[in-house]
C-alpha positions in Angstrom: 18.0 -15.4 0.8 20.4 -13.0 -0.7 23.7 -13.1 1.1 25.6 -10.1 1.4 29.4 -10.3 2.1 30.8 -8.5 5.0 34.6 -8.2 4.1 35.4 -4.7 4.8 35.9 -3.7 1.3 33.0 -4.5 -1.1 30.0 -3.4 0.9 27.5 -1.2 -1.3 25.2 1.4 0.4 22.3 -0.3 -1.2 23.2 -3.7 0.5 23.7 -2.4 3.8 20.3 -0.5 3.6 18.9 -3.8 2.6 20.4 -5.8 5.5 18.7 -3.0 7.8 15.4 -2.6 6.2 14.5 -6.1 4.5 14.4 -9.2 6.5 12.5 -12.4 6.4 9.9 -11.2 8.8 8.7 -8.8 6.2 8.9 -11.3 3.3 12.0 -9.9 1.9 15.3 -11.7 2.5 19.0 -10.3 2.8 21.6 -11.7 5.2 24.8 -10.9 6.1 27.8 -13.5 5.8 31.3 -12.8 7.1 33.8 -14.1 4.5 36.9 -16.6 5.3 39.3 -13.9 4.2 38.1 -11.6 6.7 37.8 -14.3 9.5 41.5 -14.9 8.8 42.6 -11.5 8.8 41.1 -10.8 12.1 42.7 -13.7 13.5 46.2 -12.8 12.4 45.6 -9.1 14.1 44.1 -11.0 17.2 47.0 -13.1 17.7 49.3 -10.0 17.6 47.2 -8.4 20.3 47.6 -11.3 22.4 51.4 -11.4 21.9 51.7 -7.9 23.0 49.6 -8.8 26.0 52.3 -11.6 27.3 55.0 -9.2 26.4 56.0 -6.1 28.7 55.2 -3.5 26.0 53.0 -0.7 26.7 50.6 -0.1 23.9 47.5 2.3 23.8 44.2 0.7 23.7 45.4 -2.6 24.9 47.2 -2.2 28.3 46.6 1.5 29.1 43.9 3.8 29.9 41.8 5.7 27.4 41.7 9.3 26.3 43.3 12.0 28.5 44.3 8.8 30.8 46.0 6.9 28.0 49.3 7.2 30.0 48.1 5.1 32.7 49.3 1.4 32.3 46.7 -1.4 33.3 47.9 -4.6 34.7 47.4 -7.5 33.0 45.1 -8.8 35.2 42.6 -6.1 35.0 42.3 -5.9 30.9 39.1 -7.5 30.7 37.5 -5.4 33.3 39.0 -2.6 31.6 37.0 -3.2 28.6 33.8 -3.7 30.3 34.2 -0.7 32.3 34.9 1.1 28.8 31.5 0.1 27.4 29.4 0.9 30.5 30.8 4.1 31.5 30.6 5.2 27.8 27.0 3.9 27.7 25.6 7.4 28.8 23.8 8.6 25.8 20.7 10.7 26.1 17.6 12.0 23.9 15.3 10.0 21.7 15.8 6.4 20.8 17.4 5.8 17.4 15.2 3.8 15.0 15.8 0.3 15.4 16.4 -0.1 11.6 19.1 3.1 12.1 20.8 0.9 14.8 20.9 -2.3 12.4 22.8 -0.3 9.9 25.1 1.2 12.4 26.0 -2.2 13.6 26.0 -3.7 9.5 28.9 -0.7 9.4 30.6 -1.5 12.6 30.9 -5.1 11.6 32.1 -4.4 8.1 34.9 -2.0 9.3 36.0 -4.3 11.7 36.0 -7.2 9.1 38.9 -5.6 7.5 41.0 -7.4 10.0 43.1 -4.4 11.2 41.7 -3.9 14.7 42.8 -6.6 17.1 39.1 -8.1 17.6 38.4 -11.7 17.7 36.3 -13.1 14.8 33.6 -14.2 17.2 32.9 -10.7 18.2 32.0 -9.8 14.7 30.2 -12.9 14.0 28.1 -12.2 17.1 27.3 -8.7 15.7 26.0 -10.5 12.4 24.1 -12.9 14.3 22.2 -10.2 15.8 21.9 -8.4 12.3 20.5 -11.6 10.8 18.1 -11.9 13.6 16.6 -8.6 13.9 18.2 -7.5 17.2 18.5 -4.0 17.9 20.3 -2.7 20.9 18.2 0.3 22.6 20.6 3.1 21.8 19.9 6.8 22.8 20.8 9.1 19.7 22.7 12.3 21.4 26.2 11.5 22.6 28.5 11.3 20.1 31.0 14.2 19.0 31.7 12.7 15.8 35.5 12.2 16.3 37.3 9.6 18.7 34.4 7.6 17.1 30.6 7.6 17.8 31.7 6.3 21.2 28.3 6.8 23.4 25.9 5.2 20.8 28.3 2.4 20.0 28.9 1.6 23.5 24.9 1.3 23.9 25.1 -0.9 21.0 28.0 -3.0 22.7 26.2 -3.5 26.3 24.0 -5.8 24.2 27.0 -8.0 23.4 27.5 -8.4 27.1 23.9 -9.2 27.6 23.2 -6.0 29.5 20.7 -3.2 28.7 17.7 -3.5 26.2 17.1 -4.6 22.8 14.1 -4.4 20.2 13.5 -7.3 18.4 11.7 -7.4 14.9 8.6 -9.5 14.6 5.9 -9.8 11.8 3.9 -7.3 13.6 6.8 -4.7 14.4 9.6 -4.3 17.4 9.1 -5.3 20.5 11.5 -4.6 23.6 13.1 -6.7 25.7 16.3 -7.1 27.8 19.5 -8.0 25.9 19.7 -11.0 27.7 16.1 -12.3 26.9 16.9 -11.4 23.1 20.0 -13.1 22.9 18.7 -16.1 24.6 15.9 -16.4 22.1 18.1 -16.4 19.2 20.4 -19.0 20.8 23.5 -16.5 21.2 25.6 -16.4 24.3 26.5 -13.1 25.9 30.4 -12.5 25.6 33.3 -11.4 27.8 35.2 -9.0 26.1 39.1 -9.2 26.1 41.7 -6.8 25.5 41.1 -4.1 23.2 37.8 -5.4 21.7 36.0 -3.0 23.5 37.7 0.1 21.9 37.5 -1.5 18.6 33.7 -1.6 19.0 33.1 2.0 20.2 36.1 3.6 18.3 34.5 4.4 14.6 32.1 6.6 12.5 29.4 4.0 12.3 26.4 6.1 13.5 27.3 9.1 11.0 27.3 6.6 8.4 24.1 5.1 9.2 22.5 8.6 9.1 24.2 9.7 6.0 23.8 6.6 4.0 20.0 7.1 4.4 20.2 10.7 3.8 21.7 10.0 0.6 19.4 7.4 -0.4 16.7 9.9 0.3 18.1 12.5 -1.7 19.0 10.6 -4.7 14.9 10.2 -5.1 14.1 13.7 -4.1 16.5 15.5 -6.5 14.6 13.6 -9.2 11.4 14.5 -7.6 12.4 18.1 -7.8 13.0 17.7 -11.6 9.8 16.1 -11.9 7.8 18.7 -9.9 9.3 21.5 -11.7 8.5 19.8 -15.2 4.8 19.6 -13.7 4.8 23.4 -12.5 6.4 24.5 -15.8 3.2 22.7 -17.5 0.8 24.0 -14.7 1.7 27.7 -15.8 2.2 26.8 -19.3 5.5 27.9 -19.1 8.5 28.0 -21.8 10.5 24.7 -22.1 13.4 26.5 -24.1 15.4 26.8 -20.9 15.8 22.8 -21.1 17.2 23.0 -24.4 20.3 20.8 -24.4 22.5 23.2 -26.3 22.1 25.6 -23.2 23.6 22.9 -21.2 26.2 22.0 -23.5 27.8 25.2 -23.4 27.9 25.3 -19.5 28.8 21.6 -19.3 28.2 20.8 -15.7 27.4 17.1 -15.2 24.3 17.7 -12.8 22.9 20.5 -14.7 23.0 18.7 -17.8 21.1 15.8 -16.1 18.4 17.9 -14.5 17.9 19.7 -17.9 17.7 16.4 -19.7 15.3 14.9 -17.2 12.9 18.0 -17.0 13.0 18.2 -21.0 12.1 14.5 -21.0 9.2 14.6 -18.5 7.7 17.6 -20.9 8.1 15.9 -24.1 5.3 15.7 -26.5 3.3 18.5 -24.6 0.0 19.8 -26.3 0.1 22.4 -23.5 3.4 23.9 -24.9 2.2 23.8 -28.5 -1.1 25.9 -27.5 1.0 28.7 -26.3 3.9 28.6 -28.8 2.9 32.4 -30.1 2.3 33.7 -26.6 4.1 37.3 -25.7 5.5 35.6 -22.5 9.2 36.0 -23.2 10.8 34.6 -19.9 9.5 32.7 -16.8 11.0 33.6 -13.4 14.1 31.9 -12.1 12.1 29.3 -10.0 11.4 27.7 -13.6 14.1 29.1 -15.9 17.4 28.3 -13.4 15.7 25.2 -12.2 18.6 22.8 -13.8 21.2 25.3 -12.5 19.9 25.2 -9.1 18.9 21.2 -8.9 22.4 20.3 -10.7 24.7 21.0 -8.1 22.8 19.1 -5.8 23.1 16.2 -8.3 27.0 16.8 -8.3 27.0 17.0 -4.4 25.3 13.4 -4.0 27.9 11.9 -6.3 30.8 13.0 -4.7 29.1 12.3 -1.1 28.3 8.6 -2.5 31.9 8.4 -3.6 33.1 9.4 -0.2 30.6 7.2 1.9 31.5 4.2 -0.2 35.1 4.3 0.8 34.0 5.2 4.4 31.9 2.3 5.0 34.4 -0.1 3.7 37.3 1.6 6.0 38.9 0.9 9.3 37.8 3.8 11.5 39.2 2.4 14.9 42.3 3.4 16.6 44.9 2.2 17.5 45.2 -0.2 14.1 47.2 -3.4 14.1 49.2 -4.2 10.9 50.6 -7.8 10.6 53.1 -8.4 7.6 54.9 -11.6 7.8 56.5 -11.9 11.3 56.3 -7.8 11.6 54.1 -6.3 13.7 53.1 -2.7 14.1 50.4 -0.9 16.3 49.7 2.4 15.2 47.9 5.3 16.5 45.9 7.5 14.5 42.7 9.5 13.7 40.7 7.4 11.4 37.8 7.7 13.7 37.4 11.5 13.0 34.2 12.2 11.1 35.2 15.6 9.3 34.5 14.4 5.9 31.1 13.2 6.9 30.1 16.2 9.0 31.1 18.7 6.3 29.0 16.5 3.6 26.1 16.7 6.0 26.4 20.5 6.3 26.5 20.8 2.4 23.4 18.4 2.0 21.4 20.6 4.8 22.1 23.6 2.5 20.9 21.7 -0.7 17.8 20.7 1.0 16.8 24.2 1.8 17.6 25.4 -1.5 15.5 22.9 -3.3 12.9 23.4 -1.1 13.3 27.0 -1.6 12.8 27.0 -5.2 10.0 24.6 -5.0 8.2 26.8 -2.9 8.6 29.7 -5.4 7.2 27.5 -7.9 3.9 26.9 -5.7 3.6 30.4 -5.3 3.3 30.9 -9.2 1.1 28.0 -9.5 -1.6 29.3 -7.2 -1.1 32.9 -8.5 -3.7 33.9 -11.2 -1.2 36.3 -12.7 1.1 33.5 -13.6 -1.3 30.5 -13.9 -4.2 32.0 -15.3 -6.4 30.2 -12.8 -8.3 30.9 -10.0 -6.7 32.1 -6.9 -5.2 29.1 -5.0 -6.7 26.8 -7.4 -10.4 27.3 -5.4 -13.1 26.8 -7.4 -15.4 29.5 -5.6 -12.9 32.1 -4.6 -13.6 33.9 -1.3 -15.8 31.4 -0.2 -13.0 28.6 -0.6 -9.4 28.8 0.4 -8.4 26.0 -2.0 -4.5 25.3 -1.8 -3.6 28.5 0.1 -2.4 26.7 3.2 -0.6 24.2 1.2 2.1 27.1 0.4 1.8 28.1 4.0 3.0 24.3 5.2 5.8 24.2 2.5 7.0 27.8 3.8 7.0 26.6 7.4 9.1 23.4 6.2 11.6 25.8 4.9 11.6 27.9 8.1 12.6 24.3 9.5 15.3 23.9 6.8 16.7 27.2 7.2 17.6 26.4 10.9 18.9 22.9 10.0 21.2 24.4 7.4 23.3 25.9 9.9 26.5 24.3 10.2 26.9 21.7 12.6 30.7 21.4 11.9 31.8 24.7 13.2 30.4 24.1 16.7 33.7 22.2 18.0 34.0 21.8 21.7 37.1 20.7 23.0 36.9 17.0 25.5 39.2 14.7 27.7 41.1 17.5 29.3 42.2 19.1 25.8 43.5 15.6 24.4 40.5 15.5 22.1 40.6 19.3 21.4 39.1 19.2 17.7 35.8 17.2 16.7 33.6 17.3 13.9 29.8 17.1 15.5 29.1 14.9 12.6 26.9 12.7 14.5 24.8 15.9 14.9 25.4 16.9 11.3 24.3 13.5 10.0 21.1 13.0 12.0 20.1 16.8 11.0 20.9 16.2 7.2 18.5 13.4 7.3 15.6 15.2 8.9 16.2 17.9 6.3 15.5 15.1 3.5 12.2 14.3 5.4 11.2 18.1 5.2 12.3 18.6 1.8 10.1 15.7 0.5 6.9 17.5 2.1 7.7 20.6 0.1 8.1 18.6 -3.2 5.1 16.9 -2.4 3.0 20.1 -1.9 4.3 21.3 -5.1 3.2 18.4 -6.9 -0.5 18.4 -5.4 -0.6 22.2 -6.8 0.6 21.6 -10.1 -1.4 18.1 -10.5 -4.5 20.0 -9.6 -3.6 22.8 -12.1 -2.8 20.6 -15.1 -6.1 18.9 -14.5 -7.8 22.1 -15.3 -6.1 22.8 -18.3 -7.8 21.3 -21.4 -4.6 20.4 -23.5 -2.6 17.4 -22.6 1.0 17.7 -20.8 4.2 16.0 -21.6 4.1 12.5 -21.7 6.2 11.9 -18.2 4.3 14.9 -16.5 1.1 12.8 -17.4 2.5 9.8 -15.9 3.3 12.0 -12.6 0.2 13.3 -12.2 -1.5 10.1 -12.5 0.6 8.8 -9.8 -0.1 11.7 -7.5 -4.0 11.0 -8.0 -3.0 7.8 -6.3 -2.3 9.7 -3.0 -4.3 13.1 -3.6 -7.9 13.3 -4.8 -9.1 16.2 -7.1 -10.1 19.4 -5.4 -13.9 19.6 -5.1 -13.9 22.0 -2.3 -12.1 22.5 1.0 -11.1 19.5 2.9 -8.5 18.4 5.5 -5.5 17.5 3.6 -2.7 16.3 6.1 -3.1 12.5 5.5 -3.1 12.9 1.6 0.1 15.4 1.9 1.8 13.2 4.0 1.2 10.1 2.0 2.7 11.5 -1.0 5.7 12.7 1.0 6.3 9.1 2.2 5.9 7.8 -1.0 8.3 10.1 -2.5 11.0 9.1 0.1 10.3 5.4 -0.6 10.8 5.7 -4.3 7.2 5.3 -5.7 7.9 8.1 -8.2 11.0 6.5 -9.5 8.9 3.0 -9.8 6.5 4.6 -12.3 9.5 5.3 -14.9 10.7 1.6 -14.3 
């Protein structure tokens, strides 16, 4: 069992993902563990909250209403009901349900944020979240409801209902996920429901955890897919017997953009030792189309975007994103209201990622077009063996184009759709929950376009007598574990989707480890 510390400062994207997707029921073991330091910090901030409750001070989020009703003072005898009412009233999300793994990931980020010890919540509440994570208990959460500011209120409220023993949960078993009432799920795990105390409900729901969950999976997907884009470009270069000159390191040393240089070096490595390249060293083709020649210049900025988004995300998942925050220093206590719940950083990143996915798919489809065009590939149209009688891979390109139409719609900004709420008190929101979910869907569509390119280029390479580059040879061999060579028209949905799924699962990276 691998212990992953929940301390509000050291959680990585990969460890968070492991807590959501690796589980003893799957034969893999990762367990969340709350550190003693975090437990002490939370206890200190909780003591500060309890002192305020006993005083006559009026402090937002502790003994007041919320949002536009923040000026309404709540009697001390009603503070527990205030928190329960907050959770119940805000649990009104709609739409399809979040995947249970995504919910678990959201819980990991909420627990880690609270573990920083500046939210005024009891350690027992965070320990309960961690127990649910470790037992594979995922509250049932409708996806739609967050505006990406004031935190992911509706989704996190559905999550928090389960701590009260209300609502339903999905429970992970060896055969999949089973739905049952939250009370049943907690009882089976030996966990008692809680009664939330002052500020605890607000601490649970006021944060960027749903946005982080979607964006972390998006980034992990895109890190795999940008390598896949370089791999598919290399295969297509070989498939049309294209020039390797655009990947010469000297070109990129004189425009030293980091991502561009990485992409060019990777493509160059894939096509290294190519007999195909040697066979046409004296041909009269001067320059290939931009979709080949400019691949590093298009793929490279995506590599840079991923690196910057990862940097920002690693900070975000280790941040306190609720409001107000409780700062305890010696005998001094400050309760400070701010706006760390605002997901503008996540929303803007998601907009850029959606555009990046569209661009990687768009240039990939252009390479598909050339591989299937006899004028460029020198092979039969659409790689059919009997032209006219067979359609070959004609519709493989159509499907890629249809995915790009979807990506085009998804590339529209979610961030610019601000709608003021709460009687104008919350007058600017990020729509980051919409944006990050959209970017996740974009990576899934991109994976299918790249898979379709690999299918076409692998088939074309198989029909060339000379040997391709050493890396390309490995890639084609891997493609053939999912997609059989063309021997006549056949339905190919399952093969196309299988290859796409393995791209997202890291299958391509594994062959080079």
